[in-house]
N, C-alpha and C positions, 0 to 999 in steps of 0.2 A: 142200846147203850152197853148192858153186857157182853154182847157179841163183839163190840168193838174193844173192850177191855181186856175180854179172852185172847183176841187176836195180839193184843199190842204185848200182852204177856207173853204168849209163845213165840213171835216174832218181833222181838225190842229192835232189832237193828232197821227192816225195811219200814215199821214204823216211826222210827228215830228219822230216817231220810223224809220220809213223806210232810212228819212234822217241821223239820228245818224249810223244805221247799215252802210249802205253806206259810210259813211265818215270816221268811224272809221276802217273798212275794208280797205278802199283805201289806208288810212293812214299806217295802218299795212305791207300793201304789198310794197307801196311805201320805207317805213325804211326797211323793209327785201331786196328789190332790192339795195338798195344804202350802206347800211351794208356787203352785200355780192356781189355787184358785178354784172354788166349784164350778163347772159348768166347763171346765178346758178339758182337750183331750190327752188322754193318759199314753204314756209313751209304752206301750206293751212290749216292745223289742228289747228294752233297759230292764223291766220286770220279768220277763223271760231269762234274759242273761243272768238277774240277780238269782234267780231262783235255779236255774242250770248250775251255778256257783257253790250254791245251797246244798242241793242233790249230790253233786258231784265230789264236792270235797268238806264243806263244814260238816255236813251230818255224818258223812265217814270220820270224819276226823274226832269230832266230840264224841260219838259213839266208842271208838277205840281208846282214846285219850282219858276219858271217864273212868272207863272199866279198867284201863291200867292204874291208873290213880287211886282204884278203889284196891284192887289187888297190893298195890306197894302201900298204902295206907289203910288198914281195914279197919271199919267200926265208926260209930256214931257219937264218940266220946267228943267233947269240947276241943280236945287238944287235936285229935285226928280230924273232925272238920276243920277246924283253925289250918292245921296243916297242907290238907289237901286245896282249901281255899288259896292259901299263900303260893303254893306250887302252880296252879291254875292261872292265877293272874301274874305271876312272874314267869313260866315258862308259855304254857297254853295258851294264852290270850294273846301274846305277842304274835305267834304263829299264825292265830287265826287272822286277826286284822293284817297281816303283811300277805297273807294269801287272799282277803277280801279286797285288798287294793291294789294288789297285782294282778 
């Protein structure tokens, strides 16, 4: 576990990409299972496509966007955090949702 933590601190961008790809793929697989019921076959092609979108767009966009927000609005004070959340919800989230559905 310590090795994984060191790698994540040294290489945050690739770690972010793998995390997004894994989470999106797991979310898609879980959604398919809930919708279709236990014992039904999963659509792995769809899961691959969802993971690919996460690896190529969402992981990169989120990494760059959140680093930019942190540079633009540095700090952990409540006002700075609120400003970052508002910017993320008003600007970043619509871009990410639009890209996902496109």
